[in-house]
N, C-alpha and C positions, 0 to 999 in steps of 0.2 A: 479774360483777365486772369493773371496768374494768382494763385492761393498762396499767401505767406505763411511762414510758420506761426503757430500760435505763441502767444507770450509765454516766456519761461517762468515768470513769477506769478504766484496766486494773487488774485485781487481780493479785496476785503469782501466781495460777495462770496467767494468760496469758503471764507471763514465764517461767515454769517449763515451760509447755506446749512451747515451742520447743525441740526436739531431745530431749525427755524422754517422748515417747509410749510408748517401750519400758519405761519403768519402771511405766507405769500398766496397761498391758494386755499380754496374752502376745502378740498380733499383731506378727509383724516386718514386714512390708509393711503365806368373806368374813368380815371381822373378827367376833370373838365380840361379844355385846351388851356394852356398856360405858358409860362416861361421856362418850365422844366418838365421832364418826363420821369415818371416813377414807375417801378416794377416791383412786384413782391419777389422775394428771394427766400430761401431757407438754407443758407450755407455760411461758411465762415467769412471773416472780414476779408475783403480783397482790396488791392490798391495796385496802381500802375506805376513804373518808372520810379521817379524820385518822390512820388506822393507819399505822405504818412498821414497817420490818423492823428488829427491836431486837437481833439477835444479830450483825449484821455487824461483823466485826473485834474483837469482844469475846473476853475471855480463855477458853481451852479446856483442859479437862484430859480425859485418857483413861486407859483401864485398861492399855493397851499399845500399841505401834506395831510393825509388822511389819519395816519397814526405813526408813532415814533419809529419803528423799525423800517420804514420805507422812505428815507430822505431822498432828496433829488441827486445828491452826490453819487449814489449808486448807478445812475445811468452812464457815467463815463468810466466805468471799469471794464470796459472791453468785452462785455457780454452781448453777443450778436444772434441769439437765438430766441425764440418766443417760447411760451409755456412757463410753468412754474420753476422758478430757478432759486427760491429761497429769500430773495430780496428784490427790490425795484422800487421806483418811485410810484407812490399812490397818491393822486391828488385828492383834495376834500370834495364835497358834495357840490353840485351844480356845475353850470356852464356860464361862460368859458373858463378855461384853466390854461395856464402856460408854463413853459420851463425854458430857461435861457442858460447858454453856455458861453462863458467869456474865455476866449482863446488867448488872451493877455497880450496880444500884439496884432497888427494887421497880418492877415494871411490870405493867399490866393487860393479860394475854395473851388473845387471842381465838382464834388458830389457829397451827398449827405445820406446817411443811413439811420432810419427810425426803426427801432424794435419794440413793438407793443407786446405786452405779456399775453394777450388774447388774440384770437382771430375769429373769422366768421363761422369756422367750423366748431368753435368750443361751445357746449351747452352753457346757457345763461342761468347763474344762480338767482333764484327768485325766493326770498324769504317768505315763509308761511304766515298768515295772518295771525294765527295762534299756535300755541304749543311748542315743541322743540324746533329750534331755527333749522335743524338739519332734516326735518320731515319731508318726505317726498323727493329728497334728492339722491343722486347716484354715488356721490363722491367724486365725480369727474368734472364738477362745476369749477370754473376759475372765478375767483371773487374779485374781478376787475373787468374793465370794458376797454375798448379801443376807440380811437378818434375816427369818426365817419366824416365829419366836416372839419378840416384843419388847414392851417396856413403855415408855411415856414418862411421866416424872414431873416435878413441880415442887416447889420449896422456897423458903422464905423465909429460913431460917437455915442451910442447907447441912448439917442434921442430920436433921430430920423432913421425909419425902417423901411426896407425895400422887400417886397414879396418876391420870392424866388420860386414858389410853389404853392398851388392851392387846389384841394379837391373837395367834393361833397360826396364822394362814393368810396370812402376809405374801407378796407376790409381787415385792417389790423395785420398781426404778423411782422414780417420784415419788409420794409419799404425802402428801396433805394432810389434816391432823386437825383438824377443826373442833370446839371446845370448846362444850358446850351452854350454858355462860354464861362471861363473862370470869373469869379467875383471876388473883389477884395473886401474884406470885412473883418472885424474883430469879435463881435458878438452874432451868435446864431439863436434864433428864437422859434419853438414850436408852440402854436396856439390852437388848442382843441376847442372849437366852437359847438360841437355837438357829439355826444358819446354814443356808442352802440347800445347801451343799456344803462339803467339807473346806477349800476355799480361804479366804484371810483375808477377813474382813467388810471391805467397801469402801464408804465414805460420801462422796459427793461434795459434798452440801449439807445443812446443818442451819439452817433459818430460823425465827425465832419472830416473829409479827405481833402487834401491838397498840399500847399507847401508854405512854410512861414516866411514873411517878408522881411521880417526884423528879428532882433534879439528877444527871446522870451525867458522868463524865469523858468527854472527846472521844476519839473512836477512829478511827483511820484505817489503811488498809493501807500497807505500805512502798512499794508502787509508785504510789500516789495522789498524785503530785506536783501535780496540779491543785488539790488541796485545800490545799495550802500556798502558797507564793509563785510556783509554776509553774517553778521552777529545780531541776535535779537537785543534790543535794549533791555537793560535791567529793569524790573518791576520796583515801583517805588509806592510807599504808602501815601495816600492823598491826604490832605488835611481833614477831610470828613469821615 
């Protein structure tokens, strides 16, 4: 599959990234048989022919958020590499947790890419029972987990859901899920049933590839000035 050019405009991630790495990581300095096949990747977003990335900047809902700088909206900013990137969705404590993307119209979906912040090779951060929370660490630990047992589902009405992929042996990182045949849906949902560690579930990217079947409202990220008139909106004093 060919590799397209990267997006020309910065995402809000690239803005938040500056000075916010401490929020994303601790560092101070095979799938079961099913209806789809998944493979780990560590590369840029890829697409074929007329396919496009359908989830970029679309509405996102989540089961919970661990803390304020890690909202679900950051997973649709076209970041497709694991590791500490400055931002990303962090779920609250406990299992299960879920995240859903509204494509805002029926779309023909061919494959899905999930990018977890952590993978099986990352050291797990374990807080000490007493003393400084950083005692006994190397600074390379990532303060998040990946989904070991998870399911990906689609829906056309936000009520009835169809499973398109399921595994109980996830290893995090980048997971490409190729559907055996195109599926028509408007919503796509990831549900994590079991995490790799007690740390919060961390997802860097949620991408859906295929083609729109109808008219969709335009969607842009708040830092994509190049897609508007090229000028940054003037700052205004808020009421508070």
